[in-house]
LUMSEFI-128051 format. One record per residue (C-alpha): chain; y, z, x. Coordinates in nm, 4 decimals. Layout:
<sites>
 kette        Y        Z        X
     A        Y        Z        X
...
</sites>
This chain:
<sites>
 kette        Y        Z        X
     A  -0.0375  -0.0027  -0.0049
     A   0.3036  -0.0807   0.1480
     A   0.6748   0.1191   0.0841
     A   0.9836   0.0116   0.0562
     A   1.2404   0.0832   0.3339
     A   1.4993   0.3048   0.1891
     A   1.8117   0.1911   0.1873
     A   2.0537   0.4207  -0.0444
     A   2.3511   0.4545   0.0721
     A   2.5442   0.7439  -0.0399
     A   2.9031   0.7398   0.0743
     A   3.0625   1.0873  -0.2224
     A   2.9326   0.8604  -0.4997
     A   2.6380   1.1018  -0.6339
     A   2.6716   1.1568  -0.9501
     A   2.3237   1.2673  -1.1064
     A   2.1603   1.1756  -1.3838
     A   1.9186   1.4392  -1.3682
     A   2.1324   1.8706  -1.2786
     A   1.9080   2.1557  -1.3065
     A   2.1750   2.2926  -0.9469
     A   2.2241   2.6170  -1.1834
     A   1.8061   2.6845  -1.3078
     A   1.6417   2.4986  -0.9943
     A   1.9273   2.4653  -0.7167
     A   1.8575   2.0921  -0.7309
     A   2.0306   1.7133  -0.8287
     A   1.8306   1.3052  -0.9061
     A   1.9892   1.0162  -0.8540
     A   1.7670   0.7971  -1.0024
     A   1.7695   0.4872  -0.8324
     A   1.5716   0.1786  -0.9565
     A   1.3357   0.0053  -0.6860
     A   1.1218  -0.2674  -0.7629
     A   0.7675  -0.1200  -0.8010
     A   0.9070   0.1808  -0.7651
     A   0.9723   0.5160  -0.8838
     A   1.2892   0.6119  -0.6955
     A   1.5843   0.8821  -0.6637
     A   1.8509   1.0847  -0.4777
     A   1.7916   1.4180  -0.4925
     A   2.0771   1.6907  -0.3559
     A   1.8573   2.0604  -0.2921
     A   2.0766   2.3324  -0.2438
     A   2.1128   2.5434   0.0804
     A   1.7826   2.7824   0.0537
     A   1.5644   2.6456  -0.2059
     A   1.1583   2.6101  -0.2832
     A   1.0881   2.2412  -0.4266
     A   0.7487   2.1783  -0.6355
     A   0.4873   2.4069  -0.5235
     A   0.2149   2.1861  -0.3200
     A   0.0477   1.8581  -0.4433
     A  -0.1051   1.5718  -0.3772
     A  -0.0323   1.1961  -0.6378
     A  -0.3953   1.0420  -0.7270
     A  -0.2373   0.7006  -0.6740
     A   0.0769   0.7167  -0.5784
     A   0.2110   0.7146  -0.2380
     A   0.5555   0.9469  -0.1464
     A   0.7981   0.8844   0.1601
     A   1.0489   1.0858   0.2212
     A   1.4224   0.9372   0.3981
     A   1.6667   1.2391   0.4797
     A   1.9844   1.1171   0.4456
     A   2.1919   1.4418   0.5474
     A   2.1161   1.8000   0.5999
     A   1.7400   1.9564   0.7078
     A   1.4789   1.9485   0.5070
     A   1.0815   2.1415   0.5682
     A   0.7912   1.8698   0.4583
     A   0.5004   2.0149   0.4293
     A   0.2071   1.7211   0.4790
     A  -0.1701   1.7639   0.4561
     A  -0.1328   2.1481   0.6582
     A   0.1442   2.2225   0.8786
     A   0.5031   2.2025   0.7640
     A   0.7654   1.9217   0.9327
     A   1.1343   1.9863   0.9373
     A   1.2542   1.6532   0.8903
     A   1.6168   1.5833   0.9842
     A   1.9270   1.3120   0.9208
     A   1.8020   0.9814   0.9723
     A   1.3683   1.0807   0.9705
     A   1.2411   0.8763   0.7516
     A   0.8004   1.0147   0.6639
     A   0.5422   0.8801   0.4126
     A   0.2627   1.1136   0.2547
     A  -0.0652   0.8705   0.1553
     A  -0.2144   0.9515  -0.1691
     A  -0.3973   1.1693  -0.2372
     A  -0.2374   1.4084   0.0164
     A  -0.1004   1.7854  -0.0580
     A   0.2407   1.8242   0.0291
     A   0.5964   2.0091  -0.0760
     A   0.9197   2.0278   0.0163
     A   1.1861   2.2795   0.0915
     A   1.5426   2.3936   0.1805
     A   1.5065   2.6910   0.4671
     A   1.9057   2.5801   0.5961
     A   2.2194   2.7248   0.4270
     A   2.3189   2.3963   0.3803
     A   2.2343   2.1558   0.1465
     A   1.9681   1.8572   0.2225
     A   2.0418   1.5148  -0.0049
     A   1.7585   1.3243   0.0927
     A   1.5625   0.9897  -0.0913
     A   1.2116   0.9771  -0.2110
     A   1.0447   0.6999  -0.3127
     A   0.6560   0.6990  -0.5110
     A   0.4933   0.3872  -0.5421
     A   0.3187   0.1744  -0.7061
     A   0.5062   0.3074  -1.0804
     A   0.3457   0.5252  -1.3604
     A   0.5084   0.8182  -1.4995
     A   0.6941   1.0602  -1.2171
     A   1.0595   0.9754  -1.3528
     A   0.9330   1.0597  -1.7024
     A   0.7275   1.4140  -1.5378
     A   1.0826   1.5269  -1.4041
     A   1.2399   1.3803  -1.7316
     A   1.0072   1.6318  -2.0233
     A   1.1179   1.9768  -1.7465
     A   1.4692   1.8109  -1.8302
     A   1.4475   1.8826  -2.1438
     A   1.2898   2.2297  -2.1032
     A   1.5218   2.2968  -1.8843
     A   1.8503   2.1699  -2.1454
     A   1.6525   2.3460  -2.3783
     A   1.6362   2.7024  -2.2199
     A   1.3207   2.7445  -2.1468
     A   1.3424   2.6984  -1.7804
     A   1.6048   2.9041  -1.6455
     A   1.4676   2.9945  -1.2826
     A   1.1088   3.0509  -1.1623
     A   1.0237   3.3598  -1.3888
     A   0.7286   3.3962  -1.5688
     A   0.7772   3.2025  -1.9137
     A   1.0373   2.9513  -1.7209
     A   0.7046   2.8992  -1.4641
     A   0.4847   2.7940  -1.7748
     A   0.6896   2.5654  -1.9154
     A   0.7123   2.4474  -1.5890
     A   0.3689   2.3837  -1.5716
     A   0.2453   2.2641  -1.9233
     A   0.4715   2.0114  -1.7984
     A   0.2728   1.9770  -1.4634
     A  -0.0322   1.9345  -1.6440
     A   0.0501   1.6774  -1.9161
     A   0.1168   1.4947  -1.6185
     A  -0.2597   1.5126  -1.4383
     A  -0.1665   1.1325  -1.3463
     A   0.0898   1.1727  -1.1594
     A   0.0535   1.5108  -0.9919
     A  -0.1912   1.7181  -0.9263
     A  -0.1301   2.0631  -0.8316
     A  -0.2840   2.2322  -0.4661
     A  -0.1570   2.5574  -0.4578
     A  -0.1808   2.7266  -0.6932
     A  -0.4988   2.5500  -0.8000
     A  -0.4710   2.3053  -1.0746
     A  -0.6899   2.5137  -1.3025
     A  -0.4382   2.7998  -1.2244
     A  -0.1481   2.5119  -1.3345
     A  -0.3982   2.4611  -1.7463
     A  -0.4008   2.8015  -1.7453
     A  -0.0269   2.9233  -1.6926
     A  -0.0034   2.5586  -1.9450
     A  -0.2534   2.7454  -2.1921
     A  -0.0852   3.0610  -2.1990
     A   0.2678   2.8361  -2.2605
     A   0.1502   2.6678  -2.5507
     A  -0.0675   3.0058  -2.7198
     A   0.3101   3.2508  -2.7071
     A   0.5978   3.0283  -2.6212
     A   0.5380   2.7642  -2.8540
     A   0.8331   2.7893  -3.1724
</sites>
């Protein structure tokens, strides 16, 4: 599978389509790239990303535009700096976080198209509804519910996928309105 070269230039024109800065410390601006789900992410200082996970059929490429991003790939953390590019093959455990005191701006491409964008938009609906407010237990059950609804897009490694499904079940039983 060949990855499209990351080419977006961000020159102060960053306008997030998803704004979860207050709840999860992140903003995403979608990019239109053929046969890819892509975006530019602004991740706040000292903010964790998603749990360690893998994409069953998609590879993911990160390109750091500003700052530093810690990326977990397979079995270790790697620090990427502005200008660095890293591709994660399909089925490879990975995650990311910002351990620095400054925000980081990075671009991602996930190929081929599946439903990654739909998954993030589903998460954003819960954020906008006030059901995801951070990393408290109830919010985590909603995040797990989204992950469990998109097994073709992402599978959790840590915590294991069965825990994600269990938490999604707890959400459906106790928090469904």
